[in-house]
C-alpha positions, 0 to 999 in steps of 0.5 A, a space after each residue: 499500499 502506498 503511503 498516500 493510500 495508507 494515509 487516507 485509510 488512517 485519516 478515515 479511521 481517525 474519524 471513527 476513533 479520534 482519541 487513538 494516539 497510535 493512529 494520530 502519530 502514524 498519520 503525522 508520520 505519513 503526512 511528512 512522508 507524503 510531503 517529502 515524496 511530493 517535494 522530490 517529484 517536484 524537484 525532479 520535474 523542475 530539473 527536467 524543465 531546466 534541462 529541457 530549457 537549456 537546449 531550447 532555441 531563442 525563439 522558443 524561450 521568447 515565446 514561452 516568456 510571453 506565455 508566462 507574462 500573459 498568464 
């Protein structure tokens, strides 16, 4: 089971058993794990974008800059 799926399952259980300390602690741990995984995916995406842009032509970069300014 993925950390995100387990987090969801435990959050549902926490609604039924709001005073369960072990579930609360595990939910906190899993939230940190999921956040770290998301940050890692975003860093990898940023790296791929940076590498892709390093080989782009000036025209492509200018078009992209106009699109970003317009949004």
